[in-house]
N, C-alpha and C positions, 0 to 999 in steps of 0.2 A: 740777333745772328750777325757775326762779324763779317764784313764784305771787304774784299779787296779794293783798294783805292785806284788801281790803274785802269781797268775796263769792267764795267758792269755788264751784266747779261743783256740789258736793254740796250747799251751801247753796241754789244757784238751783234744782236739781232739787227739793229739798224745798220751796221756795217754790212752784214750778209745781205740785206735787201738793197743796200746801195751798190754792191758788187754784182747784182744781177738776179735773175730768176732762179727757181730751183734747177738743179742740174741732173735731178732723177725724177722719172715719172712712172707712176703705176696706173695700169688701165684694169678694171675689174670687168670680166665677162661672166654673167651669172648663170650660164645655161650648163645643164648636165642632163645625161640620159636618165638618171635616177639619183635619188639622194642616199649616200651611204649611211648606214645606222649610227656611225660615230661622229657624223659631219654636222657642224653647227655654222658653216660658212653662209655667207649671203649668196643664195642660188635659187633658181627655179628648175624643177625636174619635169622633163617632157613638156616644155612650153617653147619650142622653137618657133610658134607662131609669134611670139613676141621679138623675135630676132631683128626684123625690119624696123619696127617702132624703136628698139634698143639703138641700132645703129643710127638712126636720124637723131635720137636724143644725145648720143655721144658726141656727134658732130656739132650740135647746138652748145653742149657744155664745154667742148674744147674750144670753140670760137669764143665762148664768154670768158674762159680763163686766160686767153692771150691778151695781156696788157703789157706793154703796147700791142696794138692788133697786128702782130707779125710774128713769124716762126721764131723759136727759141732753139738755142744750141742746148743739147743735153748729153750727158756721159753715160746714163744708164736708162734702159726702158724694160719695163717688166710687165708682162700680160698674165695675170692670173685669174683664178676663178673659185668656183665653177670650172669649167673646162672650156678654154677658149677655142680648141679644136673641135668642138661640137658644132660650130658655125660651119656652113657650107664653104667650099672654096671661094665662090664669088662674094659671100658675105665676109669671109675673113679677109680677103683681099681689099674689101672696101674698108674695113675697120683699120687695117694696116695703113693704107692711104691716107685715112682721115687722121690718124695720129701723126703719122710722118709730115703731114702737111704743116702741123703747129710745132712739131718737135723734131729738129734736125739733129741727127747723130753727129757729135763732134768726133774728131780724130781719135782713134783707139777705143771707141764706144763699145759697150756690152748691151745686147739686145737679147733678152731671156723670155721665153713663152712656155707656159705649163702645157702638157699634152697627156691625153689618156693614151696608154699603150695601143689599145684597139683601134684608135683613129688614125695612127701613123701609116701613111702610104708614100710611095715615091712622088706622087703629085703633090701631096701636102708639104713634103721637105723641099720640093723644088720652089713651091710658092713662098715658103717662108724664107728660103735663101735668097730669093729674087728680091724680097723686101728688107734684106739686110739683117735678118735674125741670126744671132751669133751662137745662141745655146738653147737646147730643148730640154725642159726638166720634165722627166717622166714620172707619173704618179704610180710607181711600180708597186710600192708597199710591201710585197712579198713575192717570192719565187714558189711558194707552196700553194698548191690548188686548194687544200683544206682551210688554209689560213686566209686566202683570198675570199672564199665562201663565207667564213665567219665575219669578214669585214664588209661583206656585201659588195664586193668589187664586181665589176663586169667585164674583166679581162682574164686571160689565163697566162701562165708563165711563159709559153711560147710566144705570146703577143709581145711580152716585154723584150725578149731576145731579138725577135724580128725587128721591132721598132728600133732597138738599139743599133742594130746591124745596119739599117738604113740610115740613121743618123750619122754614125761612124763613117760610112761611104761618102756621104755628102760633104764631110770635112767639118760639120758643125760640132760644136761641143756638146757632151752629154752629161746631164745631171739625173740622178736617182734619188727618188724619196723612198724610204723605208720605215716600217712601223713595227715596233717590238712591244712586248707585254700584252700581246693578244690572248684572250681566254683559251686555256688549253695548249698554248704555245710552250714547247720545251727549248732546253739549251741546244739541242741537236737541230731543231727547226731553224732557230735563230743562226747557228753556225752555218747552215745550209744557205740561208739567205745572204749572209755576208760573202760566203764563197762564190755564190751564183753573181752576186752584184760585181764583185771583183774581177770575176772572168771576163766581164763586159768591158773592162778598162775605162770606167767612166771618169770624167774630169773632176766631178764632184758628186758627193753623197750626203744626203741629210737624213739623220735618223731621229725618230720621235717615239717616245713612249706613248701608247694608246691612252686617251683621256676620255672620261665620261662626262659629257657636257649636259647640263639641264636643258630640256627641250629635244634632245635627240631620242631615237628609239632605242638606242643603247642605254641611255639613262633610264628609261622606262623598263627595259627588260632587266637592268640591274636592280632596280627598286622591286621588281617582282620576282627575284631570285632567279631569273632565267639566264643571266650572265654573272660572271664572277670575276672580279679584278684579279690581276696577277699579284701575288704577295709582294711585299716590299723588297724582300731578300731577292726574289726572282728578278724584279726589275732592275735592281742594283747590278747584278752579275751580267745581266744581258747588255746593259749599257755599258759597263766596264769592258766586257768581251768586244763590243764595237770599237771602243777607243783603242784597245790594244791591237786588233786585228787590222783595222784600217790604217792606223799609224805605222805598224809594222809593214804594210803594203805600200807604204811611200806617200799616203795622203796626210797632209797637215790637218791637225785637229785645231782649228782656228776660232771656233765659236762653240758655245755649249753642245749645239745640235748638228754642227756642220764640219764637213771634211773636205779638203780640196788638194789637187795636184798642185805643185809649185805654179804660181801664175794664174791659177784658175779659181781663185775665190770668188764668191758672188759679191761683186763690187756695188750691186743695187742695195742688197741687205746691208753691206758695210756702211753705206750712207745712213741708214736708219741708226745703226748703232753708234755712229760717230756724231749723231746729233745734227746732222745736216739737214738743210731744208729739202722737201720733197713735194711734187705735185701729184695729184690723182684725179681720176674721172671714173664714173660707173656707179651702179647702185652698191651702197655700203662702203665705198672708197674713203679712205681718209688721207688728208693732205696737212702738211705742216709748212707753213710759209710765215715768215716774219713774226715768229712767236705765237702764231695762231694755229691751233688744230681744229680743223672741220671734218666732219664726217657726213657723207650723203645718207639719205634715208636708206635703210637696209631692205625694205621691201621693193622689190622691182617694179611691180605695178604702180606703186606710189611715186617712185622715182621718175618713172616714165610720165606720169599724169602732171607731176610738178613741171618737168621740162616742157611738155606740150602746152602747159598753160602760161608759159613764159615766167614762171617762178623759179626761185633757187631750190635746188634738190637738197640743200644742206639741212640736216635735221639736228645736228649737235654742233656748237662752236664753243671753243675754250680759249681765252687768253691766258697763257701760262705766266704766272709771275716769276721774277728772277729766282727765287729759291726753289720752286716747283720745277722750273726748267733745269736748273742745276742738278737737283735729285735725280730727274729722269735721265739726263746725261750720263749721271754716275752709273745708274743702274743698267742703262744700255751698254755702257763701255765695259762694265765688268762681266757681261756675257761673252767678251772676247777673251780667248785664252791670254792674250798679251796683257790683259788687265787695263788699268787706267793709270797713266803717267801723271804724277802729282802736278808738274809744272804745266803740262799740256791743260789739264783740267782747270787749273787756277787762271790760265789765260784765256781758255774758251768760255768759262762759266762765270768768272768774277768771284768765286768762292773758293775757300781752301776745303779740302776733303775732311779734315779733322774738325772744322768749324761746322760742317753740315752733319756728319755722322760719327764723331769721334768715339763716344761710349759704344755704340753698336758696332763699330769697326774694331774696337779692341777686344770686345766680347767674342766676335767671330774669329779674330786672330788666336785668341786663347783657346777657343774650341777646335783649332785646326781646319777651319772651313775657308779662311783667307789667309793670304800671305802679304806681308807688308814689308817691302825691302827699304822703305824710307824714301824712295824715288817713285815707287809704283806699288799698286794694290791689285792682287789678282787672285782668283779662285785656286784653291788647291784641288787635288783629286777628290778629297772627301767633299769639298765644297760643291763640286760639280754634281754630286749626287743629290745635294738638297738646296741647290741654288734658289729654287722658287720659294723656298721658306725664309730666305734671306732678304729678298727684295722689299716686302712690305716695311720692314723695320727701316730701310733706307730711304722709303718714299714717304714714310710718316713724319710729319714735323714734330 
């Protein structure tokens, strides 16, 4: 493999480390009222009895991650789950204070927290605003009652509108998650979802095609013929409809699944796609620091037991080699609609794109799935529809 002679990946990692700690932090809150049939995230349903032990464990983990043992400045904070807003107000306040003790928001920071529409109250909004939250991401998924029932969600369309109104009134930014390709969904259903979402004037919208993951109840129902996937043509048409309608409404399509008003991109996720360092805490949380990726144990109870016993919660650890790190950087970067600038990639990774994936790149350009301008590589409209099929070729040595 040909490497550039100026700066190697190892040197860049060392430079990142020398320039300070990660500027983005993710906190995983594993609690939900129930597990939706399609969900394979790290969570525990109906186990709020574990909330106090979880809060104590998070405090210990955060203190252990602070090296040197002092607060760090950060540009982005993201609380995901699970459902962070399942915690009671005192518990959520304790969590916010614990995180902010060790991670102090820098000027112009972004602080995003995921919320279930049914959980949003004026008191919750006030609590979040008091602690500096800047954006609330609502797991809306759909504005159709029948579709919400199929997805096994525990909220109704009016809950979304009420929650969005409260968020808007508070001055906080609003982000909405939507799912398409649900069994039985029609083009009219998806059109109605897009119309309803845009009517709320959100700052950000994420759209995801429904996936059937092993271990979920949806997977089991699919295997037994109780559910049926949307056909490929339907999924393609729904996704393209979202791209066209959201773009026409003034939202920038800046990443495969994400759309934002000008200046309202999710900067936290952009840190991931740019290959920057990020820290994380909580069960199942993954951090990437100085070229090392670590993932905490995905079992919440095991995570708690390890912390309580004074042990590391880390279940998986991987030191990325220079080539593997470069390949991941390329794939993450290609998820962005701007694509990957060749000069930036060479300076950042120590590799030329052609040296890494030349034959595969040329094949996908010939197929019309990638565009190569000579200075940058990016997905085409056709490539957007099949991007997940491209990435394995670029990750494979």
